[in-house]
C-alpha positions as a Markdown table, in Angstrom:
| # | Residue | x | y | z |
|---|---|---|---|---|
| 1 | Met | 0.0 | 0.0 | 0.0 |
| 2 | Leu | 2.6 | 2.6 | 1.0 |
| 3 | Thr | 5.1 | 1.2 | -1.4 |
| 4 | Ser | 2.8 | 1.6 | -4.4 |
| 5 | Val | 3.2 | 5.4 | -4.1 |
| 6 | Val | 5.9 | 7.4 | -5.9 |
| 7 | Thr | 9.4 | 6.5 | -4.7 |
| 8 | Gln | 10.1 | 10.0 | -3.2 |
| 9 | Trp | 7.3 | 9.6 | -0.6 |
| 10 | Pro | 9.0 | 6.9 | 1.5 |
| 11 | Trp | 12.2 | 8.9 | 1.4 |
| 12 | Leu | 10.2 | 12.0 | 2.6 |
| 13 | Leu | 8.6 | 9.9 | 5.3 |
| 14 | Ala | 12.0 | 8.7 | 6.5 |
| 15 | Ile | 13.5 | 12.2 | 6.6 |
| 16 | Thr | 10.5 | 13.6 | 8.4 |
| 17 | Ala | 10.6 | 10.8 | 11.0 |
| 18 | Leu | 14.3 | 11.5 | 11.5 |
| 19 | Val | 13.8 | 15.3 | 11.9 |
| 20 | Ile | 10.9 | 14.9 | 14.3 |
| 21 | His | 12.8 | 12.3 | 16.4 |
| 22 | Cys | 16.0 | 14.3 | 16.6 |
| 23 | Ser | 14.2 | 17.5 | 17.3 |
| 24 | Ala | 12.3 | 15.9 | 20.2 |
| 25 | Leu | 15.4 | 14.4 | 21.6 |
| 26 | Ala | 17.3 | 17.7 | 21.3 |
| 27 | Lys | 14.6 | 19.3 | 23.4 |
| 28 | Trp | 14.4 | 16.5 | 25.9 |
| 29 | Val | 18.1 | 16.0 | 26.3 |
| 30 | Pro | 19.6 | 19.5 | 26.3 |
| 31 | Ile | 23.3 | 18.5 | 26.0 |
| 32 | Gln | 24.9 | 20.0 | 22.9 |
| 33 | Arg | 27.4 | 17.2 | 22.4 |
| 34 | Phe | 24.5 | 14.8 | 22.3 |
| 35 | Trp | 22.2 | 16.5 | 19.9 |
| 36 | Thr | 25.0 | 17.5 | 17.5 |
| 37 | Val | 26.1 | 13.9 | 17.0 |
| 38 | Tyr | 22.8 | 12.0 | 17.5 |
| 39 | Pro | 21.3 | 12.7 | 14.0 |
| 40 | Phe | 24.5 | 11.5 | 12.3 |
| 41 | Ile | 24.3 | 8.3 | 14.3 |
| 42 | Trp | 20.7 | 7.7 | 13.1 |
| 43 | Val | 21.6 | 8.5 | 9.5 |
| 44 | Val | 24.4 | 5.9 | 9.5 |
| 45 | Cys | 22.3 | 3.3 | 11.3 |
| 46 | Gly | 19.3 | 3.9 | 9.0 |
| 47 | Thr | 21.5 | 3.7 | 5.9 |
| 48 | Gly | 22.9 | 0.4 | 7.2 |
| 49 | Ala | 19.5 | -1.0 | 7.9 |
| 50 | Val | 18.1 | 0.0 | 4.5 |
| 51 | Ser | 21.3 | -1.4 | 2.8 |
| 52 | Tyr | 21.1 | -4.6 | 4.7 |
| 53 | Gly | 17.4 | -5.0 | 3.9 |
| 54 | Ala | 18.1 | -4.3 | 0.2 |
| 55 | Trp | 20.9 | -6.9 | 0.3 |
| 56 | Arg | 18.6 | -9.5 | 1.8 |
| 57 | Gly | 16.1 | -8.9 | -1.1 |
| 58 | Phe | 13.6 | -6.4 | 0.4 |
| 59 | Ala | 12.6 | -3.3 | -1.6 |
| 60 | Val | 14.3 | -0.1 | -0.5 |
| 61 | Glu | 10.8 | 1.5 | -0.2 |
| 62 | Asn | 9.7 | -1.2 | 2.3 |
| 63 | Met | 12.8 | -0.7 | 4.4 |
| 64 | Leu | 12.4 | 3.0 | 4.5 |
| 65 | Val | 8.8 | 2.7 | 5.6 |
| 66 | Val | 9.7 | 0.2 | 8.4 |
| 67 | Cys | 12.7 | 2.2 | 9.6 |
| 68 | Ser | 10.7 | 5.5 | 9.7 |
| 69 | Ser | 7.8 | 3.8 | 11.5 |
| 70 | Ala | 10.2 | 2.3 | 14.1 |
| 71 | Leu | 11.8 | 5.7 | 14.6 |
| 72 | Thr | 8.3 | 7.2 | 15.1 |
| 73 | Gly | 7.5 | 4.5 | 17.6 |
| 74 | Leu | 10.7 | 5.2 | 19.4 |
| 75 | Thr | 9.8 | 8.8 | 19.7 |
| 76 | Ile | 6.4 | 8.0 | 21.0 |
| 77 | Gly | 7.8 | 5.5 | 23.4 |
| 78 | Met | 10.4 | 7.9 | 24.8 |
| 79 | Tyr | 7.8 | 10.6 | 25.5 |
| 80 | Pro | 6.9 | 9.5 | 29.1 |
| 81 | Thr | 10.6 | 9.7 | 30.0 |
| 82 | Arg | 11.3 | 13.2 | 28.7 |
| 83 | Lys | 11.3 | 14.8 | 32.1 |
| 84 | Leu | 13.9 | 12.2 | 33.4 |
| 85 | Phe | 16.0 | 12.8 | 30.4 |
| 86 | Ala | 16.0 | 16.6 | 31.0 |
| 87 | Glu | 16.8 | 16.1 | 34.7 |
| 88 | Trp | 19.7 | 13.7 | 33.9 |
| 89 | Ala | 21.0 | 16.1 | 31.2 |
| 90 | His | 20.9 | 19.0 | 33.7 |
| 91 | Glu | 22.9 | 17.0 | 36.2 |
| 92 | Ile | 25.4 | 16.0 | 33.5 |
| 93 | Asn | 25.7 | 19.7 | 32.4 |
| 94 | Gln | 26.5 | 20.6 | 36.0 |
| 95 | Gly | 29.2 | 17.9 | 36.2 |
| 96 | Glu | 27.3 | 15.5 | 38.5 |
| 97 | Thr | 27.4 | 11.9 | 37.5 |
| 98 | Arg | 25.5 | 8.9 | 38.9 |
| 99 | Glu | 26.6 | 5.4 | 39.0 |
| 100 | Arg | 23.3 | 4.3 | 37.6 |
| 101 | Tyr | 20.5 | 6.0 | 35.7 |
| 102 | Asp | 17.5 | 4.0 | 36.6 |
| 103 | Tyr | 15.1 | 3.8 | 33.6 |
| 104 | Pro | 11.6 | 2.9 | 34.9 |
| 105 | Arg | 10.5 | -0.5 | 33.7 |
| 106 | Thr | 7.1 | 0.7 | 32.8 |
| 107 | His | 8.6 | 3.4 | 30.5 |
| 108 | Leu | 10.8 | 0.7 | 29.0 |
| 109 | Ala | 7.9 | -1.6 | 28.4 |
| 110 | Phe | 5.9 | 1.2 | 26.8 |
| 111 | Cys | 8.8 | 2.2 | 24.6 |
| 112 | Gly | 9.3 | -1.4 | 23.4 |
| 113 | Ala | 5.6 | -1.9 | 22.8 |
| 114 | Ser | 5.2 | 1.3 | 20.8 |
| 115 | Val | 8.2 | 0.4 | 18.6 |
| 116 | Leu | 6.8 | -3.1 | 18.0 |
| 117 | Val | 3.2 | -1.8 | 17.2 |
| 118 | Met | 4.6 | 0.8 | 14.8 |
| 119 | Met | 6.7 | -1.7 | 13.1 |
| 120 | Ala | 3.9 | -4.2 | 12.8 |
| 121 | Gly | 1.7 | -1.4 | 11.3 |
| 122 | Ala | 4.5 | -0.6 | 8.8 |
| 123 | Ile | 4.8 | -4.2 | 7.8 |
| 124 | Leu | 1.1 | -4.4 | 7.2 |
| 125 | Leu | 1.1 | -1.2 | 5.2 |
| 126 | Thr | 4.0 | -2.4 | 3.0 |
| 127 | Arg | 2.2 | -5.6 | 1.9 |
């Protein structure tokens, strides 16, 4: 369904998902070193995922839709933890470090579930 559209639309979808995710994380984690490198990490990882999927025989458009949906699911899943991210970033900016940063299990479960649901929706939409 989504892959029957013009080839530029899955690319636009992937770029939009990347911009939204990186913008949200830049706001939630106000550490300059983090948000200057973070988009490049996602570009490299996304390129690798799309290349690997194409190498395994999947269409590039399908891989773009799945990757952008997973990134959107990750953004939605990290939303409940945004205040903790900001608090931890503020501590790091002040030079304080903890031995452990306890990520709540409910937030982790929500994040994993939202990524899986978005990826399942993307797989259904690419058939």
